[in-house]
Every structure is written in C-alpha cells, then in structure tokens.
C-alpha positions as CSV (number, residue, x, y, z in Angstrom):
1,X,-11.3,10.2,-36.3
2,X,-12.2,7.3,-38.5
3,X,-16.0,6.6,-38.1
4,X,-15.2,2.9,-37.6
5,X,-13.9,3.7,-34.2
6,X,-17.0,5.0,-33.0
7,X,-18.8,1.9,-32.0
8,X,-15.9,0.4,-30.6
9,X,-15.1,3.4,-28.3
10,X,-18.4,3.4,-27.2
11,X,-18.5,-0.1,-26.3
12,X,-15.1,0.4,-24.5
13,X,-16.7,3.2,-22.6
14,X,-19.9,1.4,-21.5
15,X,-17.6,-1.6,-20.6
16,X,-15.2,0.6,-18.3
17,X,-18.2,2.1,-16.6
18,X,-19.5,-1.1,-15.7
19,X,-16.2,-2.4,-14.3
20,X,-15.7,0.5,-12.4
21,X,-19.2,0.4,-11.0
22,X,-18.5,-3.3,-10.0
23,X,-15.3,-1.9,-8.0
24,X,-17.5,0.7,-6.3
25,X,-20.2,-1.8,-5.2
26,X,-17.4,-3.9,-3.5
27,X,-16.1,-0.7,-1.4
28,X,-19.2,1.5,-1.0
29,X,-21.5,0.4,2.0
30,X,-24.4,2.2,0.9
31,X,-24.5,0.7,-2.7
32,X,-24.5,-2.7,-0.8
33,X,-27.3,-1.6,1.5
34,X,-29.6,-0.2,-1.2
35,X,-28.6,-3.1,-3.5
36,X,-28.1,-0.6,-6.5
37,X,-27.5,-2.7,-9.6
38,X,-23.9,-2.0,-11.3
39,X,-25.6,-1.1,-14.5
40,X,-27.5,1.9,-13.0
41,X,-24.3,3.0,-11.1
42,X,-22.4,2.9,-14.4
43,X,-25.0,4.7,-16.4
44,X,-24.9,7.7,-13.9
45,X,-21.2,7.8,-13.9
46,X,-21.2,8.1,-17.6
47,X,-24.0,10.7,-17.5
48,X,-21.8,12.7,-15.0
49,X,-18.9,12.2,-17.0
50,X,-20.4,13.3,-20.4
51,X,-20.4,16.3,-22.2
52,X,-23.5,17.9,-20.9
53,X,-22.3,17.9,-17.3
54,X,-18.5,17.6,-16.9
55,X,-17.3,17.1,-20.3
56,X,-14.7,14.4,-19.5
57,X,-15.8,11.9,-22.2
58,X,-17.8,12.7,-25.3
59,X,-21.3,10.9,-25.0
60,X,-23.3,11.0,-28.4
61,X,-26.7,10.6,-27.1
62,X,-28.2,9.7,-30.4
63,X,-25.8,6.8,-30.9
64,X,-26.3,5.7,-27.4
65,X,-30.0,6.0,-27.8
66,X,-29.8,3.7,-30.9
67,X,-27.8,1.0,-28.9
68,X,-30.8,1.1,-26.4
69,X,-33.4,0.7,-29.3
70,X,-31.6,-2.4,-30.6
71,X,-30.3,-3.9,-27.4
72,X,-34.1,-4.0,-26.2
73,X,-34.9,-6.3,-28.9
74,X,-31.9,-8.6,-28.6
75,X,-32.8,-8.9,-24.8
76,X,-36.3,-9.9,-25.6
77,X,-35.2,-12.2,-28.4
78,X,-32.7,-14.1,-26.2
79,X,-35.2,-14.5,-23.6
80,X,-38.0,-15.7,-25.8
81,X,-35.8,-18.3,-27.5
82,X,-35.3,-20.1,-24.3
83,X,-37.3,-23.3,-24.0
84,X,-40.2,-22.5,-21.7
85,X,-40.2,-24.1,-18.4
86,X,-43.7,-25.2,-16.8
87,X,-44.9,-23.1,-14.3
88,X,-48.3,-22.1,-13.1
89,X,-51.0,-22.1,-10.4
90,X,-53.0,-19.2,-9.2
91,X,-50.1,-17.1,-7.5
92,X,-48.5,-16.8,-10.8
93,X,-51.8,-15.8,-12.7
94,X,-52.4,-13.3,-9.7
95,X,-48.9,-12.0,-10.0
96,X,-49.3,-11.4,-13.8
97,X,-52.7,-9.6,-13.1
98,X,-51.2,-7.5,-10.4
99,X,-48.3,-6.4,-12.9
100,X,-51.0,-5.8,-15.6
101,X,-53.1,-3.7,-13.0
102,X,-50.0,-1.5,-12.4
103,X,-49.3,-0.9,-16.0
104,X,-52.7,0.1,-16.7
105,X,-53.0,2.3,-13.6
106,X,-49.6,4.0,-14.6
107,X,-50.9,4.7,-18.0
108,X,-54.3,6.0,-16.9
109,X,-52.5,8.3,-14.1
110,X,-49.9,9.8,-16.6
111,X,-52.4,10.4,-19.4
112,X,-54.7,12.0,-16.7
113,X,-52.0,14.4,-15.8
114,X,-51.0,15.0,-19.2
115,X,-54.5,16.0,-20.5
116,X,-55.0,18.0,-17.3
117,X,-51.6,20.0,-18.1
118,X,-52.9,20.4,-21.7
119,X,-56.4,21.8,-20.8
120,X,-55.0,24.1,-17.8
121,X,-51.4,25.4,-18.3
122,X,-49.5,23.6,-21.1
123,X,-51.7,23.4,-24.3
124,X,-48.8,22.7,-26.6
125,X,-47.7,19.5,-24.7
126,X,-47.6,16.5,-26.9
127,X,-50.6,14.2,-26.0
128,X,-48.6,11.0,-25.4
129,X,-46.4,12.6,-22.6
130,X,-48.4,10.9,-20.1
131,X,-47.7,7.4,-21.5
132,X,-43.9,7.8,-20.5
133,X,-44.9,6.8,-16.7
134,X,-45.9,3.4,-17.8
135,X,-43.2,3.2,-20.3
136,X,-40.5,4.5,-18.1
137,X,-41.3,2.8,-14.9
138,X,-43.5,-0.3,-15.8
139,X,-41.8,-1.2,-19.0
140,X,-38.1,-0.1,-18.7
141,X,-35.8,2.2,-20.8
142,X,-35.6,0.4,-23.8
143,X,-39.5,0.5,-24.4
144,X,-39.5,3.9,-23.4
145,X,-36.8,5.1,-25.7
146,X,-38.3,3.0,-28.6
147,X,-41.7,4.6,-28.2
148,X,-40.4,7.9,-27.7
149,X,-38.1,8.0,-30.6
150,X,-41.1,6.8,-32.7
151,X,-42.9,10.2,-31.8
152,X,-40.2,12.4,-32.7
153,X,-40.9,12.5,-36.4
154,X,-44.5,13.2,-35.5
155,X,-43.3,16.4,-33.7
156,X,-42.3,15.4,-30.1
157,X,-38.9,16.8,-29.9
158,X,-36.5,14.9,-27.5
159,X,-39.1,12.2,-26.8
160,X,-36.5,9.6,-26.9
161,X,-34.3,11.1,-24.4
162,X,-37.5,12.0,-22.4
163,X,-38.4,8.3,-22.1
164,X,-34.8,7.6,-20.8
165,X,-35.3,10.3,-18.1
166,X,-38.6,8.7,-16.8
167,X,-36.8,5.2,-16.8
168,X,-34.0,6.7,-14.9
169,X,-36.3,8.3,-12.3
170,X,-38.0,4.8,-12.2
171,X,-34.7,3.2,-11.3
172,X,-34.4,5.6,-8.4
173,X,-37.5,4.9,-6.9
174,X,-36.8,1.2,-7.2
175,X,-33.4,1.4,-5.6
176,X,-34.3,4.1,-2.8
177,X,-37.8,3.9,-1.9
178,X,-38.2,0.1,-2.8
179,X,-35.5,-0.8,-0.6
180,X,-36.8,1.6,2.2
181,X,-40.2,0.0,1.6
182,X,-38.7,-3.5,2.3
183,X,-36.7,-2.3,5.2
184,X,-39.8,-1.0,6.7
185,X,-42.0,-4.1,6.3
186,X,-39.0,-6.2,7.8
187,X,-38.4,-3.7,10.5
188,X,-38.7,-6.5,13.2
189,X,-36.0,-8.6,11.3
190,X,-33.7,-5.8,10.0
191,X,-30.8,-6.9,12.3
192,X,-31.3,-10.4,11.0
193,X,-30.9,-9.2,7.4
194,X,-27.6,-7.5,7.9
195,X,-26.2,-10.3,9.7
196,X,-27.3,-13.4,7.5
197,X,-27.3,-11.8,4.0
198,X,-24.2,-13.5,2.2
199,X,-21.4,-11.1,1.8
200,X,-21.0,-12.1,-1.9
201,X,-24.7,-10.9,-2.4
202,X,-24.0,-7.7,-1.0
203,X,-20.8,-7.0,-2.7
204,X,-21.9,-8.4,-6.0
205,X,-19.0,-10.6,-6.7
206,X,-18.5,-14.4,-6.0
207,X,-15.2,-15.1,-4.5
208,X,-15.1,-18.7,-3.9
209,X,-14.6,-20.6,-7.6
210,X,-16.6,-23.5,-6.1
211,X,-19.8,-21.4,-5.7
212,X,-19.6,-19.8,-8.8
213,X,-22.5,-21.3,-11.2
214,X,-21.8,-22.5,-14.8
215,X,-22.9,-20.1,-17.5
216,X,-24.2,-22.6,-20.0
217,X,-23.7,-25.8,-21.9
218,X,-21.8,-26.6,-24.9
219,X,-24.3,-27.4,-27.9
220,X,-21.6,-27.2,-30.7
221,X,-17.9,-28.6,-31.0
222,X,-15.6,-25.9,-31.0
223,X,-13.8,-27.2,-34.0
224,X,-16.9,-26.4,-35.9
225,X,-18.2,-23.2,-34.2
226,X,-18.2,-22.0,-30.6
227,X,-21.4,-22.8,-28.7
228,X,-21.8,-18.9,-27.7
229,X,-21.3,-18.0,-31.4
230,X,-23.9,-20.3,-32.6
231,X,-26.4,-18.9,-29.9
232,X,-25.5,-15.4,-30.9
233,X,-26.1,-16.1,-34.4
234,X,-29.5,-17.5,-33.7
235,X,-30.4,-14.2,-32.0
236,X,-29.2,-12.2,-35.1
237,X,-31.1,-14.3,-37.5
238,X,-34.4,-13.7,-35.5
239,X,-33.7,-9.8,-35.4
240,X,-32.9,-9.9,-39.1
241,X,-36.2,-11.8,-39.8
242,X,-38.0,-9.3,-37.4
243,X,-36.6,-6.4,-39.8
244,X,-37.8,-7.9,-42.8
245,X,-41.4,-8.4,-41.1
246,X,-41.6,-4.7,-40.2
247,X,-40.5,-3.8,-43.5
248,X,-43.2,-5.7,-45.0
249,X,-45.7,-4.3,-42.5
250,X,-44.6,-0.6,-43.6
251,X,-45.3,-1.3,-47.2
252,X,-48.4,-2.9,-46.4
253,X,-49.5,0.3,-44.3
254,X,-48.2,2.7,-46.9
255,X,-50.5,1.1,-49.5
256,X,-53.5,0.7,-47.1
257,X,-53.8,3.9,-45.3
258,X,-54.8,6.8,-47.8
259,X,-54.0,9.5,-45.5
260,X,-50.3,10.3,-45.3
261,X,-50.4,11.6,-41.7
262,X,-52.0,8.5,-40.3
263,X,-49.8,6.2,-42.4
264,X,-46.7,7.9,-40.7
265,X,-48.3,7.6,-37.3
266,X,-49.0,3.8,-38.0
267,X,-45.5,3.1,-39.2
268,X,-43.9,5.0,-36.4
269,X,-45.8,3.2,-34.0
270,X,-44.9,-0.3,-35.5
271,X,-41.3,0.4,-35.4
272,X,-41.5,1.7,-31.7
273,X,-43.1,-1.7,-30.9
274,X,-40.6,-3.5,-32.6
275,X,-39.5,-5.6,-29.5
276,X,-42.9,-7.1,-29.4
277,X,-42.6,-8.2,-32.9
278,X,-39.1,-9.4,-32.2
279,X,-40.6,-11.5,-29.3
280,X,-43.1,-13.0,-31.5
281,X,-40.5,-13.9,-34.1
282,X,-38.3,-15.5,-31.4
283,X,-41.1,-17.6,-30.2
284,X,-42.1,-18.6,-33.5
285,X,-38.4,-19.7,-34.4
286,X,-38.5,-21.6,-31.1
287,X,-41.6,-23.5,-31.7
288,X,-40.3,-24.3,-35.2
289,X,-36.9,-25.5,-33.7
290,X,-38.7,-27.9,-31.1
291,X,-41.1,-29.1,-33.7
292,X,-38.1,-30.1,-36.0
293,X,-36.6,-32.1,-33.0
294,X,-33.7,-29.6,-32.7
295,X,-34.3,-28.7,-29.1
296,X,-30.7,-29.7,-28.2
297,X,-29.6,-26.5,-30.2
298,X,-30.9,-24.1,-27.7
299,X,-29.0,-23.5,-24.4
300,X,-30.8,-21.8,-21.7
301,X,-27.7,-20.7,-19.7
302,X,-26.1,-19.1,-23.0
303,X,-29.4,-17.4,-24.0
304,X,-29.9,-16.0,-20.4
305,X,-26.3,-14.7,-20.3
306,X,-26.7,-13.0,-23.7
307,X,-30.3,-11.4,-22.4
308,X,-28.3,-10.4,-19.4
309,X,-25.4,-9.0,-21.0
310,X,-27.7,-6.8,-23.5
311,X,-29.9,-5.6,-20.7
312,X,-26.8,-4.5,-18.8
313,X,-25.3,-2.5,-21.5
314,X,-28.9,-1.4,-22.4
315,X,-29.4,0.3,-18.9
316,X,-25.9,2.0,-18.9
317,X,-26.5,3.4,-22.3
318,X,-30.1,4.4,-21.4
319,X,-28.9,6.7,-18.7
320,X,-25.9,8.0,-20.2
321,X,-28.0,9.0,-23.2
322,X,-30.3,11.4,-21.2
323,X,-30.4,14.9,-22.4
324,X,-30.0,17.4,-19.5
325,X,-31.6,20.1,-21.5
326,X,-34.6,18.0,-22.2
327,X,-34.9,17.2,-18.5
328,X,-34.9,20.8,-17.4
329,X,-37.4,21.7,-20.1
330,X,-39.9,19.3,-18.5
331,X,-38.8,19.2,-15.0
332,X,-42.0,20.1,-13.4
333,X,-44.2,17.8,-15.2
334,X,-41.6,14.8,-14.8
335,X,-41.5,15.5,-11.0
336,X,-45.3,15.6,-10.8
337,X,-45.9,12.4,-13.2
338,X,-43.5,10.4,-11.4
339,X,-44.4,11.2,-7.9
340,X,-48.1,10.6,-8.4
341,X,-46.9,7.5,-10.2
342,X,-44.6,6.3,-7.8
343,X,-46.9,7.0,-4.8
344,X,-49.6,5.1,-6.6
345,X,-47.2,2.1,-7.3
346,X,-46.6,1.9,-3.7
347,X,-50.1,2.0,-2.7
348,X,-50.6,-0.9,-5.2
349,X,-47.7,-3.0,-3.9
350,X,-48.7,-2.5,-0.3
351,X,-52.5,-3.3,-1.2
352,X,-51.2,-6.4,-2.8
353,X,-49.3,-7.5,0.3
354,X,-52.3,-6.9,2.6
355,X,-55.2,-7.7,0.6
356,X,-54.8,-10.8,-1.5
357,X,-53.4,-13.1,1.3
358,X,-50.5,-14.3,-0.9
359,X,-47.8,-16.4,1.0
360,X,-44.5,-14.7,1.2
361,X,-46.1,-11.2,1.0
362,X,-43.1,-9.1,1.7
363,X,-41.0,-11.0,-0.9
364,X,-43.9,-10.7,-3.5
365,X,-44.5,-7.0,-2.6
366,X,-40.7,-6.2,-3.2
367,X,-40.7,-8.3,-6.5
368,X,-43.8,-6.5,-7.8
369,X,-42.9,-3.0,-6.8
370,X,-39.3,-3.3,-8.1
371,X,-40.8,-4.5,-11.6
372,X,-43.3,-1.9,-11.8
373,X,-40.6,0.8,-11.3
374,X,-37.9,-0.8,-13.3
375,X,-37.5,-4.1,-15.0
376,X,-37.8,-7.8,-14.2
377,X,-34.3,-7.9,-12.8
378,X,-34.9,-4.9,-10.7
379,X,-37.7,-6.9,-9.1
380,X,-35.6,-9.9,-8.6
381,X,-32.9,-7.6,-6.9
382,X,-35.6,-6.3,-4.5
383,X,-37.1,-9.6,-3.7
384,X,-33.4,-11.1,-3.0
385,X,-32.9,-8.6,-0.2
386,X,-35.4,-10.9,1.8
387,X,-35.0,-14.0,-0.2
388,X,-31.1,-14.3,-1.0
389,X,-31.5,-17.7,-2.2
390,X,-34.8,-17.6,-4.0
391,X,-36.1,-20.2,-1.7
392,X,-39.6,-18.9,-1.8
393,X,-41.9,-19.0,-4.9
394,X,-42.1,-15.3,-5.2
395,X,-39.2,-15.1,-7.9
396,X,-40.3,-18.0,-10.0
397,X,-44.1,-16.4,-10.0
398,X,-42.7,-13.2,-10.9
399,X,-40.8,-14.5,-13.9
400,X,-43.9,-16.5,-15.2
401,X,-46.2,-13.6,-14.1
402,X,-44.1,-11.1,-16.3
403,X,-44.8,-13.7,-19.3
404,X,-48.5,-13.5,-18.5
405,X,-48.4,-9.6,-18.1
406,X,-46.8,-9.0,-21.4
407,X,-49.5,-9.9,-23.9
408,X,-52.2,-8.3,-21.2
409,X,-50.2,-4.9,-21.4
410,X,-50.2,-4.7,-25.3
411,X,-53.8,-3.0,-25.2
412,X,-52.4,-0.5,-22.8
413,X,-49.6,0.2,-25.3
414,X,-51.8,0.2,-28.3
415,X,-54.1,2.8,-26.6
416,X,-51.6,5.4,-27.5
417,X,-53.2,5.4,-31.2
418,X,-56.2,7.5,-29.5
419,X,-54.1,10.6,-28.5
420,X,-52.0,10.2,-31.8
421,X,-54.8,10.3,-34.0
422,X,-56.6,13.0,-32.0
423,X,-53.9,15.5,-32.6
424,X,-54.6,15.7,-36.3
425,X,-58.3,15.9,-35.9
426,X,-60.8,18.9,-35.7
427,X,-61.9,17.8,-32.1
428,X,-58.9,16.0,-30.3
429,X,-60.7,16.0,-26.9
430,X,-63.0,13.3,-28.2
431,X,-60.0,11.1,-29.1
432,X,-58.3,12.0,-25.8
433,X,-61.1,11.2,-23.6
434,X,-62.0,7.8,-25.4
435,X,-58.3,6.9,-24.6
436,X,-58.5,7.8,-21.0
437,X,-61.9,6.2,-20.7
438,X,-60.6,3.1,-22.3
439,X,-57.5,3.0,-19.9
440,X,-59.8,3.6,-16.9
441,X,-62.1,0.8,-17.9
442,X,-59.2,-1.6,-18.6
443,X,-57.7,-0.9,-15.3
444,X,-61.0,-1.5,-13.4
445,X,-61.6,-4.7,-15.6
446,X,-58.2,-6.3,-14.9
447,X,-58.2,-5.3,-11.1
448,X,-61.8,-7.1,-11.0
449,X,-60.4,-10.3,-12.7
450,X,-57.5,-10.1,-10.1
451,X,-59.8,-9.9,-7.2
452,X,-61.7,-12.9,-8.6
453,X,-58.6,-15.0,-9.4
454,X,-57.4,-14.5,-5.7
455,X,-60.4,-15.2,-4.3
456,X,-59.9,-17.6,-1.2
457,X,-56.4,-17.2,-1.1
458,X,-56.1,-15.2,2.1
459,X,-53.8,-17.0,4.5
460,X,-55.7,-18.2,7.7
461,X,-54.6,-18.2,11.3
462,X,-56.5,-19.7,14.2
463,X,-60.2,-20.4,13.8
464,X,-62.2,-17.3,13.4
465,X,-59.0,-14.8,13.1
466,X,-56.5,-13.9,10.3
467,X,-53.0,-14.2,10.8
468,X,-51.1,-10.9,11.0
469,X,-49.7,-10.1,7.9
470,X,-46.3,-8.8,9.5
471,X,-46.0,-12.1,11.4
472,X,-46.5,-13.9,8.1
473,X,-44.0,-11.6,6.4
474,X,-41.4,-12.1,9.3
475,X,-41.8,-15.8,9.3
476,X,-41.2,-16.3,5.4
477,X,-38.4,-13.8,5.6
478,X,-36.6,-15.8,8.4
479,X,-37.3,-19.1,6.6
480,X,-35.6,-17.8,3.5
481,X,-32.6,-16.9,5.3
C-alpha cells in the first residue's frame, strides 16, 4: 500500500470508532449510568479490534503513539490561545492547590513504590517508572506518552506504551470508581438523579435543534478564508514556532553540556515536555495578538472545538496504542501502583469534601477526583452527574484551578531529573533519595499552603454547630437539578 494512505486510514479508523461509540452510548444503559465518555469507549473498541487481541484491524502502535504526542500539544495550544476570562476567588485558588497536592502526592507514592521495587525485588526497573502514576492519572495520556517516549532512548523499553496503560487504568478509576463514589455520596438523592437528569445528557446526543448550542463565531469572510481554517492555521503556526524553539534549546544543550549522556537526558526531557513549551508559546502569541489590537481574530468557540476534537482523537489513539505485551510484563507493578495511587486519590477527594468546608462539596469532590484520575474533561463529566447544567461554581473553579495547578505542577515533573541523573552515577541511591525527599517536602508544603488558603471557609450551620456535610451536598445537588 502507498504510504500516503497510512495517515488517512488511521484517521478513518479513529473516526469510525468514535461514531460507533456514540451509537453505543445511545443504546447501552450502563454506559449512560457510568457516564463513560465516547472517546474512552472508542479507544477500547480499537484496542480489542487491534492486531494484539483479535486482529480485525491493523493498529500501528508507534504511529498511533505519534498522534497522541502531537495531538497533546495541539490541545494545549488551542486552549491557551483562547482569550482568558476573568475568574478568581479563594475557591478557585483552593481548587488549584488541591489538584497540585494530588499531583505531588501521586508522584511521591509512585516513586516510593518504584524505589521499593528496585531495592527489594526488581533491581533493573527503570527509576522513572513511578512517575507514570502522576503522568497517567493526574496529567493524562498525552503527557504520559510524551514523557515515556523521551525515556526510551535512555533504555526504558516500551515506556511510551506503559504511560498509555497507566492513563487507561486512570480512566477506568474515573469512570467506575468515580461514578460509584458520586452515587455513594448522593445515595439519599439517587432516585432524584435518575429522574431529573436530562435524557440528552445521559445519551450524549442533543436531539432538539433549538437546544443545540452554537460552536463559534465567524471572524473572517468565507470569500477570503474560512474562519475555522484561520483558527487551525493559528494553532499550526504556534506549533511550528514551538518546534523551532525546541530545536534551538536542543542545540544550546548540546554545546553547553559536556557529558554526552547528560546532554541526551536533558534533550529527551525537553522534547518530552514539549506541551509545556507549546503552552507558553501559545500564551505569548495570544498576548502579542491582544497587544496589537487583533483580539477579534481569536474565537473562543472555534478554539474550544479544536481543542475538544484534538482531545477526543488523542484519547482514542492513546488507548488503541497500548501494547498488551508491555502490560503483561509490568502487570504486578501496574496493579500495585495504580491501586495505591487510586485509593490515595479517593482519600484526598473525600478529605477535600469533608475538611475544607467549600460550598457544593459533592460537585467539587467529583470534579477533583475525575481530574486527578483522567483529564479536565473527565472531571467536568463527573461533576455533571450532580450538576447537569453547571449551575454551581464547581466547574468554573475547576477550570481556573487547573490553570493555577499547571505551573505549580512543573516542579513535580522536573523532579524526574534526579532519578535520571542518578542512573548514570556511582551512587544512584543519593539521587533517588533526593528526588523522593523533594517530592515529599513539596507535597507537604503545598498541602500546608492549601490549609492556610482554605482557612475560615467551613460552612457553618446553626450557632455552635457545624452543618452536616451530607446535608450540604444533598441540598446543593437538588438545587443544581
């Protein structure tokens, strides 16, 4: 077959899987009950139909992994190009700090399990294995694949696929455990949920044309250039500038670092963090456009659709690209790490709900747990179970909180340099211990800042007593419906 067909056929496979998943969502009750996103269903359909399981369709894991890598950057660029809306207040800050605490805690626990495995029963385990917990659960499939792929040249075989596996397990925690957690916390209002949730929300298709929202504005005349084409071109330009920036950094590192091994590690890391550079570049472009008085050229609706489409195709490709062989090789460690990390995330979500006294606690708990086990869209999906119309501030605080958590989580991701450097040194334990100590201190420090930021925010009831958290949750739940 001519090579030019490969990309088109892959795109057709991803599209067909998404359409089939959309159809299944409208017909299968348990998909509606657990609010399983169509992109996750589509990914598992392709995984099952792939060459490693049934062999019905040819799935090229490396190609699909490449799509994940690039779609991740395009998703972040489209989101960062959107003109920022004003948002703030202590609940948003607290939400961002809770997410950052979750990221740091996941990284700490993952590394602790990894280093224990190296010390006791698997000394040849690559020292960055533990970071897949925060990358797969907290950051998502794109980041997990990008970072994992950057470690493969350093000797971590199949790391990209392993990152996708952790992300897929995270999605399962979000869809199964997350929905069960929400139903458990709303057990007094479960029947109300089943009766009042709009059918379109459960089925995933809006039937009434009058209720279908507009997707964006036209910022150009069609006789010159289609508006969506223009927005896509902006995203492409930012990505091109990001590539040029990374190539410049690569040349700079090559000349600045004398040791070839250290230079290779640094270069692999910056290419694995390409989405961060892409986000910074997109923000710079947006600020320049606004300063030049060209804000009318940026359309929030179209850019949101671009980021949403890129995210959907990325999730499908990420699950379809999972290597069953790699999964079997690390099965025990994957189960141990994800179980510990998942339970810790459940504990953090419940602690958030009961301790900090934020309003609409169940909605916020659902949003935070979904984000810490999947992506922002997963968090919004879980929150929507109890807040179908986004009437509470939980969803908007989550969006702005993610914006705050993103820069605060960069030190967590950069701490991976400790284990990477240690693997080439005479005393790697020192580097491993330093990395683990940093994550522990950072987790504790962010949590203490969180407690200070959430002071005096408990919801008070009658004088001298505190209102039941279940009553608060049920009340806000019923108001949202």
